C-alpha positions as CSV (number, residue, x, y, z in Angstrom):
1,M,14.6,-0.6,-18.6
2,G,14.6,-1.0,-14.7
3,P,12.6,-1.8,-12.0
4,T,9.3,0.8,-11.5
5,V,7.5,2.0,-8.3
6,I,4.4,3.5,-8.8
7,F,2.1,4.8,-5.7
8,D,-0.9,6.5,-4.6
9,T,-1.1,8.4,-1.1
10,F,-3.4,10.0,1.1
11,Y,-0.9,11.3,4.6
12,G,2.6,10.8,2.9
13,A,3.7,7.8,4.1
14,T,3.0,5.8,1.2
15,H,4.8,8.2,-0.9
16,Q,8.0,8.1,1.7
17,Y,8.1,4.5,1.4
18,A,8.0,4.9,-2.7
19,R,10.5,7.8,-2.6
20,E,12.9,5.3,0.0
21,L,12.1,2.0,-2.5
22,A,12.9,3.9,-5.4
23,E,16.2,5.4,-4.2
24,R,17.5,2.2,-2.7
25,T,16.7,0.5,-6.0
26,G,17.1,2.8,-8.8
27,A,13.4,2.7,-9.8
28,R,11.5,5.3,-12.0
29,L,8.9,6.6,-9.5
30,L,5.4,7.7,-10.8
31,D,2.3,8.9,-9.2
32,L,-0.5,6.0,-9.7
33,D,-2.4,8.8,-11.7
34,M,0.1,9.5,-13.8
35,A,0.9,5.6,-14.7
36,G,-3.0,5.3,-15.5
37,N,-2.7,7.5,-18.6
38,Q,-2.6,5.4,-21.5
39,A,0.7,6.5,-22.6
40,E,2.4,5.5,-19.4
41,L,0.6,2.3,-19.5
42,D,1.9,1.7,-22.9
43,R,5.1,2.1,-21.8
44,L,4.9,0.2,-18.4
45,Y,3.3,-3.1,-20.6
46,A,6.9,-2.8,-22.9
47,E,8.6,-3.5,-19.6
48,Q,9.4,-6.9,-18.3
49,A,11.2,-5.6,-15.5
50,P,9.7,-5.5,-11.6
51,L,6.9,-3.4,-10.9
52,V,6.0,-2.5,-7.7
53,V,2.5,-0.4,-6.8
54,L,2.7,0.8,-3.6
55,S,-1.0,2.1,-2.1
56,P,-3.0,3.0,1.4
57,V,-5.5,1.1,3.0
58,H,-8.8,3.2,2.8
59,G,-11.5,1.2,4.4
60,P,-11.8,-1.5,2.0
61,Q,-9.9,-0.5,-0.5
62,I,-6.5,-0.5,-1.7
63,R,-6.4,1.4,-5.2
64,G,-2.9,0.5,-5.8
65,A,-4.3,-3.4,-6.3
66,A,-7.3,-2.2,-8.4
67,F,-4.6,-0.9,-10.5
68,V,-3.2,-3.9,-10.7
69,A,-6.1,-6.5,-10.9
70,E,-7.4,-4.4,-13.8
71,H,-4.3,-4.0,-15.8
72,G,-2.4,-7.4,-15.4
73,F,1.3,-6.8,-16.3
74,S,1.0,-10.5,-16.6
75,H,4.3,-10.1,-18.4
76,R,6.4,-8.6,-15.4
77,P,7.2,-9.6,-12.2
78,V,4.5,-7.2,-9.9
79,A,4.4,-6.6,-6.5
80,V,1.8,-4.4,-4.1
81,A,2.2,-2.9,-1.0
82,A,-0.7,-2.0,1.2
83,V,0.2,1.0,3.7
84,G,-2.5,0.6,6.7
85,M,-2.6,1.7,10.5
86,T,-3.9,-2.1,11.0
87,L,-1.4,-3.9,13.6
88,L,1.4,-5.6,10.9
89,E,0.9,-8.9,12.2
90,D,-2.7,-8.8,11.9
91,A,-2.6,-7.4,8.3
92,R,-0.3,-10.0,6.9
93,K,-2.5,-12.5,8.6
94,K,-5.8,-10.9,7.1
95,D,-3.9,-10.6,3.6
96,Q,-6.6,-8.0,2.2
97,L,-4.4,-7.8,-1.1
98,S,-5.3,-11.2,-1.7
99,G,-9.2,-10.2,-2.2
100,A,-8.6,-7.5,-3.8
101,L,-6.8,-8.6,-6.5
102,G,-9.4,-10.6,-7.6
103,D,-8.5,-13.2,-9.8
104,Y,-5.1,-11.6,-10.2
105,H,-2.8,-13.5,-7.6
106,A,0.1,-14.0,-9.3
107,V,1.8,-11.1,-7.8
108,E,3.9,-10.7,-4.1
109,R,1.9,-9.1,-1.7
110,F,4.0,-6.9,1.0
111,Y,2.3,-5.0,4.2
112,L,3.7,-1.5,5.8
113,P,3.0,0.2,8.5
114,G,1.3,3.9,7.9
115,R,0.4,7.1,9.5
116,M,-2.6,8.3,10.3
117,N,-3.6,11.7,10.6
118,Y,-6.8,13.0,12.1
119,S,-5.7,16.6,12.3
120,A,-6.0,16.2,8.9
121,L,-8.9,14.5,7.9
122,S,-11.6,15.4,5.7
123,A,-15.1,16.1,7.6
124,K,-16.2,12.9,5.6
125,H,-13.4,10.7,6.9
126,R,-13.4,12.2,10.4
127,A,-17.0,11.5,10.5
128,I,-16.5,7.6,9.3
129,M,-13.8,7.1,11.8
130,T,-15.9,8.8,14.7
131,S,-19.1,6.2,13.9
132,L,-16.4,3.5,13.5
133,I,-14.5,4.2,16.8
134,T,-18.3,4.3,18.5
135,A,-19.3,0.9,17.0
136,L,-15.7,-0.6,18.3
137,K,-16.1,1.0,21.6
138,L,-19.9,-0.7,22.2
139,K,-18.4,-3.9,21.0
140,P,-17.8,-6.7,23.9
141,R,-14.9,-8.4,22.8
142,K,-12.3,-6.2,21.1
143,S,-9.4,-7.9,18.9
144,D,-6.2,-6.7,19.9
145,N,-6.4,-4.2,16.4
146,E,-9.3,-2.8,17.4
147,K,-8.5,-2.1,21.0
148,Y,-5.4,-0.5,19.1
149,M,-7.9,1.3,16.5
150,I,-9.6,3.3,19.7
151,E,-6.1,3.8,21.9
152,C,-5.1,6.5,18.6
153,Y,-8.4,7.8,17.9
154,D,-8.3,11.7,17.3
155,K,-4.7,11.2,17.6
156,D,-1.4,12.1,14.9
157,V,-0.1,8.6,14.8
158,D,3.1,8.1,12.4
159,H,4.3,3.9,12.4
160,V,6.4,4.5,9.3
161,D,9.3,2.1,9.4
162,L,11.6,2.3,6.5
163,A,13.3,-0.9,7.6
164,E,10.5,-2.6,6.4
165,L,10.8,-1.8,2.8
166,E,14.1,-4.6,2.9
167,P,11.9,-7.4,1.9
168,I,10.9,-5.5,-1.3
169,V,14.4,-4.1,-1.7
170,E,15.3,-8.2,-1.7
171,W,12.6,-9.2,-3.8
172,I,13.3,-6.5,-6.9
173,V,16.9,-7.5,-6.7
174,R,15.5,-11.2,-7.2
175,N,13.4,-10.3,-9.9
176,S,15.7,-8.0,-12.2
177,A,19.0,-7.3,-13.5
178,L,20.2,-5.5,-10.2
179,G,21.0,-9.2,-8.8
């Protein structure tokens, strides 16, 4: 079997990245909810080809990282890519995936720029973002990322950059029979 790409998405950016990654590498594409059923998990455990899980950052949660930490997949190369609105340099430096993976650190970690559609937010998510931005505006010393969050507030912002997939493609090629 070849590589597998699993994705979770809120606003479509992660799905867009996953489709493109699967197309570039010939990987099988699975929605995270589908990958979590027992038959699919049994199949995923039986394979040894690279597995890439792409997931949006949703507050402190990265559902794809939790999926990998829960299931391990220690017999095959595994990578997780977090898609978010944090400035890319800050996301890589903060490395939120490291903490989200718990004790399972035998995984490659990638960060991709995402999309935030304020026009499509649920009332609950909008209220959370409004509270967060209000608090940030009151903060005396703001980081560049915090300033960016304030600047983007209540706007639809799309920073999806398919060129950022190249390191993940290279990782898949290095870890599979493709190379």
